[in-house]
N, C-alpha and C positions, 0 to 999 in steps of 0.2 A: 770326752763328756761325760763319760760313766764314771771314770776315774774324778773328776773334778766334782760330779754330784756326790760320790762318799767321800771325800776330801770335806765337801761341805756339812753334810751329815756329821764326821766324824768331829768339827770343829766347834760347831754350833751343838751338837747332841751333850758335849759334856757340860758346857756352860748354860743352856738354854733351862734345864730342870723344866718346869712346868708354868716357863711364862714366855712362851713363843707360839705363834701359828704360821700359818704359809702365807707367805706375801703373794700380794693382789696384783692384777696388772699385768700379769705374765700371759702367755699361749696358753695356759691352764684355766686363766680367768677368761681368756677369750671364746675357750671351749663351752665355758659354760652359759656366756652371754649367747652363743650360739644354740645349746639345747633351749635356755629361755624362751627363745623366740620359734625352736621349731617342735617343742613338744605339744604331743597331740591333749594332754591332761592338763595342762595350762590353757590351749587354747578351748578347752571343754569349759574349764572355769572363768574364764572371761566370757562365755557366751551365756553362763547362770548370770554372772556380774552384770551383764547387759540387761539380762532378762529382770533381774533386781530393780537398776537403775529405771527400766521402763515402768515396772510396777509403783516404784516412788513417785514418779511423774503423773500416773495412773490417781494415785492417792491424794496428791495435791490438785488435781481436778474435780477431785470431790467437792470441794469449795465454790467453784463455778454453777453457773446455773444450768440446768438439761432443758433444751429448748426442741421440741416437736410440733411434727405435722399431724394430726388425726382427722380422719374424715369418715362419715357413715352415709350411706344413700340406701333406703330402704321402699320397697313394694310392697304390697298388702292385699289380701283380697278375703272376704270371709273374717268367721271370728267372732269376737267379742264386740257388739256393739253399745253405743251410750244412747239413748233415747231422750231428746228435747221435746217437749211439745210446743213450739213454737205455733203451731197452727191452732192447737187448744185454746192458747193466751190471746193471740191476736185476731183470731178470723172473727170472733164477737165485736170486737171493737171495728175492724174494716165494716162490716156489717152495718153497724150502725151510723158511720161516716157515710158511707154509701148512699143509705136514705135522709141524711141530713142534706146531703149538697145534692142529692137524685142525679147522683153519676155513678159509675164503676170505675173510679180512679184506686179505689183501695182492692185490690185482686185477693181473692183468697188462697193462702199459703198450707203447705204440707208438714206433716210435724217432720222432724228430722231425727233419723238414724246415723250416728256417726261411728265409723269403726274406729275401735281404739290403736289398734296397729296403723301408725301412721301411713299412708300410701303416698308412693312421689315424693319423698321427702330426704332431705339431705343436710345434712349437719358436718360442716368442716372448720377446725380453729386450729390456732397456732398456741400452744400450750405450754408454759416456762413457769420450770419450780426451780427455787431455790432455797438450799437449807439455810436456817437464822441461825439455832441453837441447835448443834449436835456435838457433844463432846466424842461419839465414836470414830466420826470423822478423823478428828483432829489426832487418836490415839493411833490411828490405824495409820495416819501417815507417820508417825514416829517409828511404829513397827517396822514400816517398809523401809525407813531410812537405816534403824540399826541392821536390817537383814543387808541390805548394801555395803555397810561397815564389815559385817560379818564375814561375805563373799569374800573382800578385797583381804582380810587377814588370812581367808584358807587358802588363798592361793599365795601369800606370803610364807605360811606353812610349806606349802609343798617346792616351792623354789629352793628354800632351805635345805628341804631333804635331798632335792635333786641335787643342790649343788657339791651336797658331801656326798651322796652316790657316786656322783663322776671323778670327785678328787680318788675316793677309794678304788674306784676302778683304774684310774688312770696310772695310779700308783701300784696296783696290783699287773698293769699291762709292763711298766719299766719293770718290776720284780721279774716278770718272764723274760724280758731281754736280758736282764742280767743273769738270769739260772742260765739262759743259753750261751752267753758271754764264757761263763765259768764253766760249762761242758767243753765250749772250743777250745779252752785253755787247758783243761783235764786231758783229751786228745793230743795236744801239742805236746804235753808230757808223754803221755804214752808213746807217741811216736818218737820223741827222743831216745825214752827208752830203747824202744824196737830197733833203733838205729844202734844204740850200742849191743844189745843183744846179739843183733848180727855181725857186729864187729869180734865179740868176743866168742859165738859159735866160729869164725872164718880162722880166729885162733886156736879152737880148742882149750878154749878157756871156759866155756860154758855149752851145756847141753840143746840140741834143738827143742827140747821140752820149754825152755826159757821163752823161744819166739812165739810159741802157739800158746803158753799162758798169756805173753802181751796183747797177742791178737784175741783172745777171749776176753780180755778187759777192755780193747778198742770197741769190738764188739757192743757189751753192754754198757759204754758210756754213749755209744753213738745210739741205741736204743735208749738211752736218759733223754739224751739229745733231741730226738724224734719227739717224746713224750714232750718236753720241755716249749717245742715249737708247737705242737696243738693246743698247750695252755696257752701260747702267747696267741695264737689265731685265736681264741673261744676267747681272750682278752680282750682282742684288739675289736671282735664283733660285739662284745657285749658294751664297750665303752661306745663305740659309734651307735649303736640302737640307744644308748641312753639321749644322744645329741640328735637322733632323730634322722639320721644321713643313712648312706649308703654302707653297709657291712663291711664293705673291702676298702672303705675310704684310708687315709694313709693316715698314721697319728705322727705327730710332730714331738718331738723329745725335748724339753726347754729345763736347761738346770735352773732357772728363775724361777719356775715354779717350785723347788726343793729348796727356796731361802727361806730362813725363816726369822720372824721380825716380833716385836713386842707382843706378849698378849694381855688385853683389857684385865685390868686389876679385878672387874668383878661381870660376872652376868649381865648382859644386857636384859631389856625385858623382853618375856620370850611371848612368839605371838599367840601360844597354846593357852598362857593366861589370858590373855588379850582377847582370845576367842570365847574362852570360860566366862569374863566378864563382859561380854557382850550381849552372850545367850542369857545371864542373871540380868540383863538389863531389857532384853525382848520379855523376859516372862514377869517381869518386874510391872512392863507395860499392859500385858495382860491381864495381870492383877488389874489394874484400874480398868481394863478393857471391862472385866466383868462388875467391876464398880460401878458402870457406867447406868446399868440396868435401871437404877431409881433416879438418874437424870432424865429431866424432861427433855422433849424435842421440840424443836420449833421447827416450821417451813411456811413457804408461800406459795402459792398458786396463781397464776394469770392466763385465763382464756381469752385470745382474741379471734373471732369468728363470724363465720354468718350460717343462717339456715332457714329454710323456707320449702313451701311445696313448689311443684313446679318449675325448681330451678329458679326460683325470683332470687331475691337480695335483700336480706334482713342483717345487717352485721348486727353484733352485740359484742360485748366486754364484760367479762366475771373474774372476780379477782375473791380469793378466798385464802385463810389461814388453816394451817392443821396442827394441831395438838396433841402429844403423846407422852401419858405419865403412868408408867404401871405401877399397880398398887398393891398386887401380890400374886405370887406366884408358887407358894407352898415353900418359899427359900432355896429353890431352886438354884438362885442366882448365889446364893450366899456360900452355897456348897463348891458352886464353881469356883467362887472366888478361893477357899480355903483350899481346893487341888492347884489353882496356879500359885497360890503363896507357898503351898509343900513343895512344886518344883523351884521354886527360887530358892529354898532352905537346901534340898538335894543339892542344887550347883554351888551353893556356900562350902560345902563339904565335899565337892568335885575338886575347886578351887582350892583348896587345903590340900587334898592329896595330890595335887598336880603339883602343888608347890613343891613337897616333899621328895617327890619323883623325880622333878628337875635336879634339887640339890644331889639326891643319891646319884642320877646319870651323872652330873658335872663330878661329883667324886670318882665316882666307877674309872671315868673317863682321863682323869689327873692321876689315878693310882695307875691304870694301863700304860700310860703313856711314861710316865716315871719307871715303869717294869722295864719296858722295851728299852729305854734309853740305858740303863742299867746292862741290861743282855748285850747292849752294841756293845758299851765299853769293856766287859768280858773277852766279847768275841774279838775285838781288836787286838787282845794280848793272844788270844788261843790263835790267832792266824798270823800272827808275827812268829809265835813260835813252830807253829806247823810249816811255815815256809822255809825257817831256818834249821827245822830237821830234815824236811824235805831234799834239801840243798846238801847237808852232810850225809844223809843217806846214799843220795844219788852219788854224790864223789866217791863216799866207801865201797859202792857196788862196781863202778867203774874199774875200781884198783882192787875189785875182787874180795874186797873185807867182807862185806853186806850180802846178803844171800837176796834172793827176786822176791820173797815174799816181804821181807823186810821195807824194799823198794814199793810193792804194791800197798803195804799198810799205810806208806808216810804218803804216797798220792793219794789214796782213800781220806786219808783224815784232812790231808790239805784241800781237797773238793769238797768234803763235808763241809769244815769250817767257813769256807766261802761260802757255801750255799745259805749256813745258817746267819753268816753276819750279813748277807745280802737281805734274806728275809726278816731281820731286826731294823736292818737299816730302813727297809721301806714299811714296817711296821710301826716306826718312828711317826712317819707320813700320815700313813691311814690314822693312826692314833690322834695324833694333831687333827685329822680333819673330824674326827668324831670330838673332840673335845671341844674345836671350833663350832659344831653343831649344836652342841649342848650348851655352849654360851652365847650361840646366837650372835658370832662376832661376824660373820660373813657378809659384807657391804651389800646389800640387795640393790 
């Protein structure tokens, strides 16, 4: 498996230059989709998106009427009264009528003192309010719609970053596995060297100190292998953490994830720029919102209800219109509009700066990738040389021509070159993932 991976990297590393990305549809791609489904941060962003969708629905409903039931009931005693001299007005007339008719059919009445506060009085009505002209409601709906889109873009940005981090963590995990393999190979070489030394000591062709020296080398490499296994466990735990699963889960090694395919000719539209453009749109809407200060507002109100004393029934209907037209506020609205317009100008500059930063990020990623590919090619030649030198030195050592220091130096050189080549090979994959992120090439 690992030799196949290195063969692929060697073949594609020479011809690929800066025109390749990692193939999709592999086990690694499945891991990324799993992370998308399990990520708490993405779930949090989804909740924010749902919140913004609810806010948009609320903004749309502001165009519809509000209907409410209102009612009051009052009891009153004492307080101010209004006097109505009905007795003083009618009693002289009633007295005259009684004299003319020689009857008492027209009794005397008392003057009336009525409480101003209504006693045992109710008023119940259904009130319907409908905005007719209100530019603020229309702009508010557009702002809420833009905020929904902005939240969707924010989730896309996080997905791209998460995909890159997962790829980098996966390749670092494979890199740690390769380091363990190299140390195991070094131990095999040392075991073989030990057997040769034991044979030479038995035949009085070498001193026992040679075996001691080999045992020391073995202990040193074993310590290095232990450190590599620790790094492998940490890399696996971090990878599983990104996927939102148990830290001890098994990680599959898939050579398809290391296959290189064609790189897009140019960068796709970066979501970060879309974010800034949408933020600019929102701030422009806020400018328009401030401008609505001078626009009239017209609304209608309809009351259908009943009001009476002593729980009687006396229905009524009342239709009204409200009109609002601000005339002067010492130019506060104009200053607020200027502030919003300056925010738009500031975002314009942010967009230009972000475009430059993205171009720089792409250039740096391309240069880093090219450098790692060149390093891999140089290590290929060094590895072949180190392997040949070790074989030659080991042969000469068995024949008694080379000493143990030369053999240990050849083995150290071979192990060092193997590690450096492994690092360079997986660094190609890491740099490819970073370039893929800079170009926004990963299909979400």
